[in-house]
C-alpha positions as CSV (number, residue, x, y, z in Angstrom):
1,M,101.8,119.0,4.6
2,A,103.8,116.2,6.0
3,Q,102.6,114.3,9.1
4,K,104.9,113.6,12.1
5,N,105.1,109.9,12.8
6,I,107.0,107.8,15.2
7,V,109.9,105.7,13.7
8,A,111.3,102.9,15.8
9,K,114.5,100.9,14.8
10,F,114.9,97.3,15.6
11,R,118.0,95.1,15.0
12,D,116.3,91.9,15.7
13,E,113.0,90.6,14.0
14,L,111.9,88.7,17.1
15,T,111.8,91.9,19.2
16,L,110.0,93.6,16.3
17,L,107.4,90.8,16.3
18,K,106.9,91.2,20.1
19,A,106.5,95.0,19.6
20,L,104.0,94.6,16.8
21,K,101.9,92.2,18.9
22,R,101.7,94.5,21.7
23,L,100.9,97.5,19.6
24,K,98.2,95.6,17.8
25,E,96.6,94.8,21.2
26,K,96.7,98.5,22.1
27,K,95.2,99.4,18.8
28,V,98.1,101.8,17.6
29,N,97.8,102.7,13.9
30,L,100.7,101.0,12.1
31,I,101.7,102.8,8.9
32,D,104.4,100.4,7.6
33,V,107.3,98.1,8.4
34,Y,110.6,98.4,6.5
35,G,113.2,95.7,6.5
36,P,116.1,94.1,4.8
37,F,114.2,91.0,3.9
38,A,110.6,89.7,4.0
39,N,109.3,87.9,6.9
40,H,106.1,86.0,6.8
41,D,105.3,86.3,10.5
42,I,105.6,90.2,10.2
43,L,103.5,90.2,7.0
44,K,100.7,88.3,8.7
45,L,100.6,90.8,11.5
46,V,100.7,93.9,9.3
47,T,98.6,93.1,6.3
48,K,95.2,91.8,5.8
49,E,94.1,89.1,3.2
50,S,94.2,90.3,-0.4
51,R,91.1,90.0,-2.6
52,L,93.3,89.9,-5.7
53,P,92.9,86.2,-6.2
54,Y,89.1,86.6,-6.3
55,L,89.5,89.3,-8.9
56,A,91.8,87.1,-11.0
57,V,89.1,84.4,-11.2
58,L,86.6,87.0,-12.2
59,Y,89.0,88.4,-14.8
60,G,89.7,84.8,-16.1
61,T,86.0,84.0,-16.4
62,I,85.3,87.3,-18.2
63,A,88.2,86.7,-20.5
64,I,87.0,83.1,-21.4
65,A,83.5,84.4,-22.1
66,A,84.8,87.3,-24.2
67,T,87.1,85.1,-26.2
68,F,84.4,82.4,-26.9
69,S,82.0,85.2,-27.9
70,F,84.5,86.9,-30.3
71,I,85.5,83.6,-31.9
72,Y,81.9,82.4,-32.3
73,Y,80.9,85.6,-33.7
74,T,83.9,85.7,-36.2
75,A,83.6,82.1,-37.3
76,V,79.9,81.5,-37.4
77,I,78.0,84.9,-37.8
78,D,80.3,87.5,-39.5
79,Y,82.4,85.3,-41.8
80,P,81.5,81.8,-42.0
81,L,83.7,79.5,-44.0
82,S,82.7,76.1,-45.1
83,Y,85.5,74.0,-46.5
84,G,85.9,70.4,-47.0
85,G,82.6,69.5,-45.6
86,K,83.7,70.5,-42.0
87,P,81.3,72.2,-39.7
88,V,81.3,76.0,-39.6
89,F,81.7,75.9,-35.7
90,S,84.2,73.6,-34.3
91,F,84.9,73.8,-30.5
92,P,88.1,71.8,-29.9
93,P,90.5,74.3,-31.7
94,M,88.9,77.1,-29.7
95,V,90.0,75.7,-26.4
96,V,93.6,76.5,-26.8
97,I,93.0,80.0,-28.0
98,M,90.5,80.6,-25.1
99,F,93.1,79.2,-22.6
100,L,96.0,81.5,-23.8
101,V,93.9,84.6,-24.0
102,C,92.5,83.8,-20.6
103,I,96.0,83.7,-19.1
104,L,97.0,86.8,-20.9
105,L,94.1,89.0,-20.0
106,T,94.1,87.7,-16.3
107,T,97.6,88.5,-16.0
108,I,97.4,92.1,-17.5
109,L,94.2,93.0,-15.5
110,S,95.6,91.6,-12.3
111,V,98.8,93.7,-12.6
112,I,96.9,96.8,-13.5
113,T,94.6,96.2,-10.5
114,F,97.6,95.6,-8.2
115,H,99.3,98.8,-9.4
116,G,96.2,100.9,-9.0
117,R,95.4,99.6,-5.6
118,T,98.8,100.0,-4.2
119,Q,99.3,103.3,-6.1
120,I,102.7,102.1,-7.6
121,F,103.4,103.8,-10.9
122,P,106.5,104.6,-12.9
123,G,108.0,107.8,-11.8
124,K,106.6,107.7,-8.3
125,P,109.3,109.1,-5.9
126,N,110.6,106.9,-3.2
127,Q,110.1,107.5,0.5
128,I,113.3,106.4,2.2
129,I,113.0,106.3,6.1
130,D,116.6,105.8,6.7
131,P,119.6,104.9,4.4
132,A,120.2,101.9,6.7
133,V,116.9,100.3,6.1
134,T,118.2,97.8,3.6
135,D,121.4,96.9,5.7
136,D,120.3,95.2,8.8
137,S,117.6,96.9,10.6
138,F,113.9,96.8,10.8
139,Y,112.0,100.1,11.0
140,L,108.5,100.4,12.3
141,V,106.6,103.5,11.3
142,L,103.6,104.4,13.6
143,D,101.0,107.0,13.5
144,Q,100.5,109.2,16.6
145,N,96.9,108.3,17.4
146,F,97.7,107.8,21.1
147,N,100.0,109.8,23.5
148,T,103.3,109.8,21.9
149,E,105.2,109.4,25.1
150,E,103.1,106.3,25.9
151,I,103.9,104.7,22.5
152,K,107.6,105.5,23.0
153,I,107.6,103.8,26.5
154,W,105.9,100.7,25.0
155,L,108.6,100.6,22.2
156,Q,111.5,100.9,24.7
157,E,110.0,98.1,26.8
158,D,109.7,95.9,23.8
159,G,113.4,96.5,22.7
160,A,113.6,99.2,20.2
161,D,117.0,100.4,19.6
162,E,116.2,103.9,18.5
163,I,112.9,105.9,18.6
164,T,112.5,109.1,16.6
165,E,109.9,111.4,15.3
166,K,110.0,112.2,11.6
167,E,107.9,113.9,9.0
168,I,106.9,111.5,6.3
């Protein structure tokens, strides 16, 4: 069952920022902000710091260790080749392979983690708040965890152009 949420329309990003700051102070549950372009100030207020870079470092470390282990096992243990008096295990040629496999696996695992965490997948239906969301307006979607009339008064005081309740 869809839940009714408060949707506020703003034409100016500065008034939206002012409303966001006030709503954060009042601890109103913010669901999402939709807009025609990205704004870093809005993103700082709405989102928290991502842990994906830390996971990427972990994925890179695991990829380098796994690649080194695989190459060492293949070249020294499973199928050692001795040709021209060269050593069976030589590290410098392995560096390039380990670097490239590290980049490949880190990228693949980071993309899979991002898609899994944000629940974005092919074929997922879009939720369109309003057809004009990509034109020139910002839309703020709020949960009704306070008195609805009080939230609407706050939004009107902060300069919202339109306030509606929609099931999302």
